[in-house]
N, C-alpha and C positions, 0 to 999 in steps of 0.2 A: 202683341199689337197686330190687328188684322190688316193684311196687305191689300184687301179689296175695299177698304173704307177709310175715312179719315179718323185718325186717332183723336183722343180728347184734346191734346195740345194743338194738333193741326186745325181742329174746329175753332179753338180759341184764337189761333193765329188768323184764320180766314176771316172770322167775323170782327175781330178787333181792328185788323188792318183795313178791312172793307169799310168799317165805320169811319176810320180816320180819312180814308180817301173820299168817302161819300160826303162827310161834313165839309171838307175843303172844297170839293167840287160844287156843293150847294152854295157855298159862299161866293164862288166865282159866277155861278149861273143865275142866282136870284136877281141880279141887276138887269139881266138881258131883257126880260119882258116889260120892265117898268122905267128904265132910265130916260127914254125919250119922252115919257109922259110926266114923270115926277121931278125931272131935273131942270125944268124950264125956268125955275127961279134962280138958277146959278148965274153968276156974272160970266159973260163970254159964251153963253149957250148958243149953239148953232148945230145944225144937223151933222156937219163935218166933225165937230168936237164930240158930239154924242157918239158917233161911230168910233172915234179914237179912244174915248173913255171906255166903251164896252170892250174893245179889242186890245187895249193897252197891255193887259196881263199876258197876252199871247206872245208879245215880242220878248219880254224878259224870260218867260217860260222857255221859248225856243232857244234863246242864247244860253241859258243856264242849265237846261235839262240834263245834258250829257256831263258837263263839269260837276254838277251836284252828285250824280251817280258815281263818278270817279272818286270824289271826295269821300263818299260814304264807304268806299272800298278801303280808303286809307285811314279814316278816323272813326269808322263805325257807323252802322246804319241808323241806330236810334238817335245819337247826337245830331246827325245831319237832318233827320226828319223833324226833330223838335226845333232845331234852329230855323228850318224852313217854315214851320208853323208859327214861330215867333215873328218872323218877317211878314207872314201873311196877316197876323193880328195887327202889327204896326201899320201896314199898308191900309188895313180897314179903318184904323183910327185916324190916319191922315185924311182919308177920303171922307170920313164922317164929320171931321172938324172943318172941312173946307167949305167956303161959300163961293168959290170960283171954280169953274170947270177945269182949269189947269191943275188945281190942287187934287181934284178927283182923279184926273188922268195920272198924276204922279202917284197917288195912293194905289191905284189899280196896277201900275207898273211895279210898285214895291210888293204888292200881293203876289204878282207873278214871279218875283225873285225867290219866293219860297217854292222852288221847283223840286218837289219831293217825289214825283211819280216813279222815277227810276229807282230811287233808294227804297221806296215802299215795296215795289215789286221784287227788288233784290233781297230785301229782308224776308219777304214771303217765301222766296226760293230757299234762303238759308235755313228756314225753320220747318221745311216740309220735305218729305221723301220724294224722290223723282217720280215714282208711279202715282203719287197723289197731287203733284204740283199743279197739274192742269185743272183739277177740281177747285183748288184754292184760288187760282187765277180766275176761274169762271165765277166764283162767288164775288170776287172783287169787281169784275167786269159788270156783273148784274147790279151790284150796289151803285156803281157809277151811273148806270142807266136809270135806276130808281131815283137817285139823287137829282138827276136832271128833271125827271117828271115831277118830283116833289118841289123843286125850285120854281117850276111854272105855277104851282099852286100857292106856295108859301110867299114868294116874292110879291105878287100883286096884293095879297091880303095884308102882309106886314106893312108894305108901303102905304096902303090905304089909311092905316091908323097912326103910323109913326114916321112916315115919309122916308126919304133917302137916308137921312142921318140915322134913324133907327135901324134901317136895313143894314147899313155898314157896321153899326155897333153890334148887331146880331151876328154878322160874319166874324167879328173879332171874338165874340163869346164862343162861337163854334170852333174857332181855332184853339182857344184855351181848352175846351173840352177834348179836342183831338190830342193836345199835349198830355193831358191827364191820362187818356187811354193808352198812349204810347208808353208813358212812364210806369203805369201801374197794372196794365193788362196784357201788354205785348211781352212775350218771353224774350230773354236775352239770348242771342245766337252764340253758339260756341264754335261755329265754323262758317265759312263762306261757301255758297254754292259756286260751281264753276263759272268763271266770268263769261264764257261764251254764251251761256244760257241767259244771263241777267243784265250785264252791263256792256255799253258800247266800247269798242276798242278804236281809238282815234285813227290808227293806221288802216283800219278796214272800212272807214266811212266812205272813202272814195269808191271802193269796190262796190259798196251797197248802192251808191248813187248811179253807178254806170250799169248796173244790172237792169236790163230792159223790163223784166217782169216786176221787179221791186219798184222801179221808177214809176210804172203805171199806178201802182198802189199808193206810193208816196204822193204822187201828183193828185190822186183821187182824194186822199184824206185832207190834203191841202185845200182842194176845191170845196170839199164837203163842209169843212168848218168855216171857210171863207163865206160860202153861201149862207150857212146858218147864222153867222154873226151879222152879215149884211141884211138879211131878211128881218132880223129883230131891231134894226135901226128904223125900218119903214113900216113893218106890219102893225105895231101898236098904234101908230098914228092913223093908219088906214082904218083900223077897226073902230076907232073913235069917230072918224068921219062917216063910217057906215052905220053908226048909231049905237055901238056897244060902249057904254060908259066905262072908263078905265077901271073903276072899282069891280067890274064884273068880268074882266078879261080872264081871270083864272077859271071861270065857268066855261070858257071855250078851250083854253090851253090844256088843262088837266084831263078832261074827258077825251079830248082829241089824242093826247099822247097815249093814254091807256087804251083807247080804241085802236090806235095804230099798232100797239104792241100785239094785240090779238090778230090784226090783219097781217102782221109780219110773219106770224107763226107758220101759216101754210107755205109761204115762200121758203122758209128754212127747211121744212119737212120735205117739200118737193125737191129742193136742191140737193139735200142729203140722200134721199131715197133713190133718185134718178141720177145721182152724181152729175148734176147739171147746174152747178153753182154759177157758172158764167151767165147762163140765160136768166136766172133769177136776179143776178146782179144787174143785168141790163134792164130788166123789167122794173126794178126799183128806181133806176135812173130815169126811165120814162115816166114813172109816177111823179117823181120830183119835177121833171120838166113840165109835165101837164099842169101840176099844181102851181108852179111859178107863172106859167102862162095865164092861168085863171086869176091869180092874184093881180097880175098886171092889167088884164082886160076888164075884169069885173070888180074894180077896187071899191065901188060904192054899194055892192050887193053883199050883205052880211051872210046870207045863206051860202052863196058861192064861196066866199072867203072861208067860212067854217069848214065846208067840204074840202077846200084846197089845203087848209091847215092839217086836216085829218090825213090826206094822202101824202102831203109833204113829210109828215112825221113817220108814216108807214115806210116810205122809201128811205128816209134818214135812219130810222131804227135798224132796218135790215143791213144797210151799208155799214153803219157804225159797228154792228155786231159781227159782220162777216170779214171786214178788212183785216183785223189782227190775226185771225186764223189763216187767212190767205198769205199774209206776211210769213207766218211760221211755215207754211207749205212750200213757198217759193224760195226762202232764204237758204243759203248754203249751210250744210250741216256744221254745227258748232259756232255759227255766227248770228244766232237769234238775238243776242243782246245788242249787237251793232245794228242789225236790221231794224229792231224795234226803236233804237235810239234815233235813227234817221226818220222813222215813221212818226214818232212822238214830236220831234222837232218840226216836221212838216205840218202836223196837226195844229200846233200852237201858233206857228207862223201864219197859217191860214186864218186863224181867228183874228190875229192882228190886222192882216191885210183886208179881211172882210169888214172890219170896223172902218178902216180908212176908205175902202172902196164904197161901202154902203153909205157912209156919211157924205162923202164927196158927190156921189151920184144923186143922192136925195137933194142935196143943195143945188145941183145943176139942173137935173131933169125930173125931180119929184119921185114919189114912191114907185110909180109904174116903171120908171127908168131903172130903179134898183132891181126890181123883179126881172126885167128883161135882160139886164146885164148878167144877173145870176143865172138866168135860163141859158144864155149863150155859153157860159162857163160849163154848165152841166152838159150841154150838147158836145162841147169839146171833150169832156171826160168820156161821154158815150162813145165818141169816135176812137178815143184811145183804147177802149176795151175790146175793140175788134181784133187787136193784135195780141190780146191776153191769151196765154196758153191755158188749156184745161188743167186745173190743179189735180195732181195725182194724190189719191187718198193714202197717205203714209203716216205712220206714227213715229214720234221722236223719242229716243231714250238717251239719257245721260248716265253713264255707269262708271263707277270707280274702277281704276285699272292698276294692277300691281306691276308697275313699270320700273325697270332697272336702269336702262340707258336708251339712247336714241335708236340703235339697231333693234333693241328689244321692242320699242314702240312701233317701228316699221314692220316688224314681223307680226305683231298683234294686228295692226291695221290691215295687213295683207290677208291674214287668216279670217278676220271679221268680214272682210269684203266677199270672201268665198262662201260664207254661210248662207243657207237657204233663207230667202226673204229679205236679205240686206240689200238696200238700194244704194246706200252711201255710208261710209264709215271713216272717221278720223280719230286718231289717238293723239292727245296732247301731253307731252312728257312733263312740262312744267306743272300742270294742274293734276297730273296722274288721273286722267279721266278720258273716257271714250264717248264720242257722240255718234249716234246711229240714227239713220232713217230707214224704216223697215215697212214691209207689207204684212198681210195677215198670215203668211206662211212662216213668219219668223218665230224661232224658238229661243226664248230669253235664257233658258238654262244653258244652251250651247254657247251663247255669247259670254255668259258669266264664267263658263269653264275656260274659254280662251283667255279671258282677262285675268284669271287667277292662276293659270297653269302653264303659260308659255315660258320656256326656259331660254 
């Protein structure tokens, strides 16, 4: 097995789990660009309830994300993932069969109860080697981004022909396809990856919340998804008022998202090459602030709205792609699972609050009010970034450790800390594992020698 590339099994794991994640996210996202337009026949329809319906999944996702991950550690990853997908399918059927907006909200909430993100990522970690884990996670992350872009294309097209009912039925079918992939294509794990890498530890959640650097990032992902959800309460209606019929919205969304992807690439390259991620981060925020301002001021100008959507997605794509890596850089060694648990909870809670805020603001002050409220929140996030530390470019390693007892673990940790290139080291006796953060001067063979030879 080549250590510098994915093995056959790791490729299978990466693409099968990415498919499961992508199908589920498509089911959640497809409703966003169409619900305000195609849900007007529902009893009880109002802008506020549109927002609640769009964001309802976020509340149950936020509540259950960490517990579902913990359950997967106790009862197995695949059973919990399949149970989550069953819940997602049930929620889709509830929403499809409802003729009242309250029923759709309930269905969306049940969809969100299938909170499988932590379990999927933990399973990916269980089935991959440490040195290849980052690549597998990157494949899953790219698939999530692609599924969002595809949902902006597929959602309006499907809704045009079969309406909301057909759209929700399609999400149920996608969930069933996901179950089949998990059952027949995803290998069964024979061991668990160290918990510190994959799952949240409840005792450490308060520590993650009080860390000033992590708090900025958690607040950021909360605001980012709040703004995204709020914008999609108002933007589809504005586009119709500006002259773009609802059947053609995909002709704006999909090219804009793809174009934004290419515009985002220079920001990533410059940030990495010049080690100036913070500046690129702030430029992305300014792009989103400018685009929201344009949406609010030029609500009746289709060309301006189209350009604003392009730059909105450029900033969004960069921030969405860079935030998880910044979490990994700033979180304490061995606590990545807990840090990502708080991050994911903040993300989904933001989606729920965005639906509430977007719907309420639209009902009270109209579409422009939604965009200006969102703009204010982005300005607040920009102000928070001025206290953000410059991330240090370090690599993370999780290595098996031949530990006998607590004094032995302490000796190992001390020796690892003294190795060239080691910035931080922790040894966990219970998991028989060592977590390291290192720079380019680090020699992996020296660490392996310590972990296997200390007496």
